N, C-alpha and C positions, 0 to 999 in steps of 0.2 A: 504493500500500500504506500510505500515511501520512496519508490524509485524516482530519481530526478527526471523531470520532464521539461520539455521546451514547447513553445508555441508551435503549432503545426507549420511546416514549411510553406511559405507563400501566403500565409494568412495575413489579411489586412482588415482593419476595422471599417465597416461600412458606414456611410453617413447616417447619423441618427441611431447609431448602435445602442446608445444608452437612453434614448428618448423615453420619458415617462418613468425612469427609474430613480428612486430616492436613495442616495448613498451618503453615509456618514464617513468622513475622512478625518483622521487625527493627524496632528503635525502638519497642518495644511498651509501654514504661513510661509514656509521656506523650503528650499531644497527639493527633494523628491515629492514631498507633499504638495508644494506649490505647483510643480509641473503636472502632477496628477489632477489637481483642481482645474487648471487651465484646459487640459486635454479632455477630461471627462465632461466638463461643462460644454466644451465645443462639440462633443458627441451626444449632447442632449440631456445629460443627467441633471437632476435637481440635487444639489449638494448641501450637506450640513457640514460646514467647515469648523473644525475644533482645533484650538491651539491656545497657548498662554500668551502669545505675541499678538496683542490686540491690533497694533498698527499693521502688522503683516497680514492679519485677517482682513482688515479694511482695504488694504492695497489689493489683495486677491479679489475681494468683492468688486471693487471698482473696475478691475481689468475684465472680469467675467461679464459684468453688466455692459461695459463699453463695447465688448465684442458682440453684443446682441444675443448672448446665451442665457439660459434659464437663470433667474435670480437665485443666488444661494442664500442659505441661512447661516448666520454666524453664531458660534457657541464658544465664547472664551472660557477656558478652564485650564488650570495648572494641574496636570496629572500627578505631579510629584506630591502635592498636598491633598489630592482628592480622596474622599471617603466613600464607602459603599453607598451612603445616602446620596452623595453627589451623583453617582451613576444612576441610581433609581430615579432621582429628580430629572436627570437628562432623558432617561427612557420615557418617563411620564410626559415630559414636554413634547417629545417627538411623537408620542402616541396621540396627544391632543392635536398637534399641528398637522401630522401626516397620516397617522393611522397604521403605518407599516414602515419597514425598511427593506429595500431590495439589495442593499450592499453595506458592508462595514469593512473599512480598510484601516487596520491597526498599523499606522506608520510612525507615530511619534516615538522618539527615542532620545536618550541621553548617553553620552559616552562613559561618564565616570572618569576613571584614571587607569592608564595602562602601566601597571606596576606589578611586581611579584605578589602573589597571594600572601606571603609572609609579611609584607609591608602594607597590606590593605588597611585603609581607614574604615572602621566599622560603620560609622555614621554615613560616609559616602557610599559604602556598600549597600546599606539599607535604602538610601535615596535612589540609587541606580536601579535596584530591583523593583522599587515601588513604581518608577516610571516605565521601565522596560519590560517588566513581567506582570506584576500585580495589576497595574492599570489596564493593559489590554485584556487580561483574563476577566477581571471584574466588569469591565465595560461590555465585553462580549456576552457575559452571562446576563447582565441587566437587559441587554437588547434582544435576547433570544425570542421573547414573545413577539416583538416587532418583526423580527426576521421570519418567524413562523407565520405571521399574518399575510405575508406575500406568498407567491406561488413559485418563486425562482430566485431565492436569495443567495448571495455569495459573500463569504467571510474570507478576508485575505489578511495574513500576518506577514509583515515585512521582516525577513530573516537576514542572516549573515552567514558567511562561510564558517566563522568561528563558533557559530551555534550548531553547526552540523559536524564539525570536527574540532575539538578543543585545541587551542593554541596558547602558548605561554604569554602571560602578561595581560590577557584580555579580561581577566577577573570577573567582576559582577556583570559587565555587559555580555561577555561570552556565556556565563551561566544563565542569564536572562534569556538570551536568544535560544539556547539549548532547551530551556524550559518551555518557551513558546512553541518550539517544534514538537515537543511532547504533548503540550496542550492541544495543538492543532490536530495531531493524530487521534488523541482521545476523543475530542469533540466530533471530528469527522466520523469516527467509528460509531459513536453514540447516535448521531443524527442521520446516518446513511440510510437506514431501513425505515425510519419513522417519519422523516420529513424530506422536503425538497431542498433543504439548505446544503450547500456545498462549502467545504472548508479547506483552504490550501495555504501554502506559504510561498513567498518569492524572495530569493536572494538576488538583488539587482546587481551585485558585484561592485567593484570600485566605481564611484561616481563623484563628480566634481561638486561636493557639498561641504558645508562648514564642519560637519561631523568628521568627514574624511580628512579635512585639513588638520583638525585637532589630533587625530590619530597619527597622521603622517605629515608633520609640518614642513619637512624638507622636500617633499615630493613635488614634481613638476605637475601642477594642476592642469596645464594645457594639454597634457597627454591623456587625460581622463575624459570619458564621455560626460556630456552634460546631463542634468536630471531629465530633460525632455527626451533624451535618447533612450531611456529605459522604461518608458510607459507602456510599451506594447503588451507585455505579459499581463499587466494590470487590466488593460482594456479587454484582453481575451478572457480573463477569469471573471471580470465584472459583467460581461455580456452573456447572451444566450448561447454562444458557440461552445461554452465550456460546461454545458449541462451534462450531468453524470460524472464529471471529474471531481473527485473529492479525496482528501487525505494525501495529497501529492505535494512534493517539493519541486518548485520551479526555479 
């Protein structure tokens, strides 16, 4: 159930691929999240953009509206300090406003610190796991009734190679990504026979983002793909072409 997969050769998103679909996207203000917001809105999705960066959210909103795409909703929230009640409140708000979710993309992440485990700061360890593991799991659980209210919902976890094969110094970030892979598999297995919800993960690889720069400050950023260059598998999994595909690592 966890063989690495890729988008089918030659697949390209059709115009209006996500028309009528309501998708919640975390970490939407910058980096990959911002690129996904622009691309998914351009393909017709009505987005709920979640991030702690209010200015970044407003900038994303303005760009989407200026392009003539469906008006998104903004939901400022700092996942590092969010409680289970915050996720329940979010789900209740979305239920009232939209009645369902057709997609949930757990993209938000914090790097923490790249140091040996023996030198790890416990407070930073807890904060990193809160943002990178607990938040996406608790948010997904709170949104399950909304995802079940639709007839073709897709949940996507943004992963990383260090979560699929442990690597020295990646600490809490690597542990969190490994935990997300396990949660993805568990949830996909639980939902596969009883619902139409599909659950998968995507490792976008090295991308020109601020998180990547924090991890590799001496790297030549110009040699990395831009965030807009890695949106294709997200479009594939968020749309109807991926029906029946669940529990997979892309």
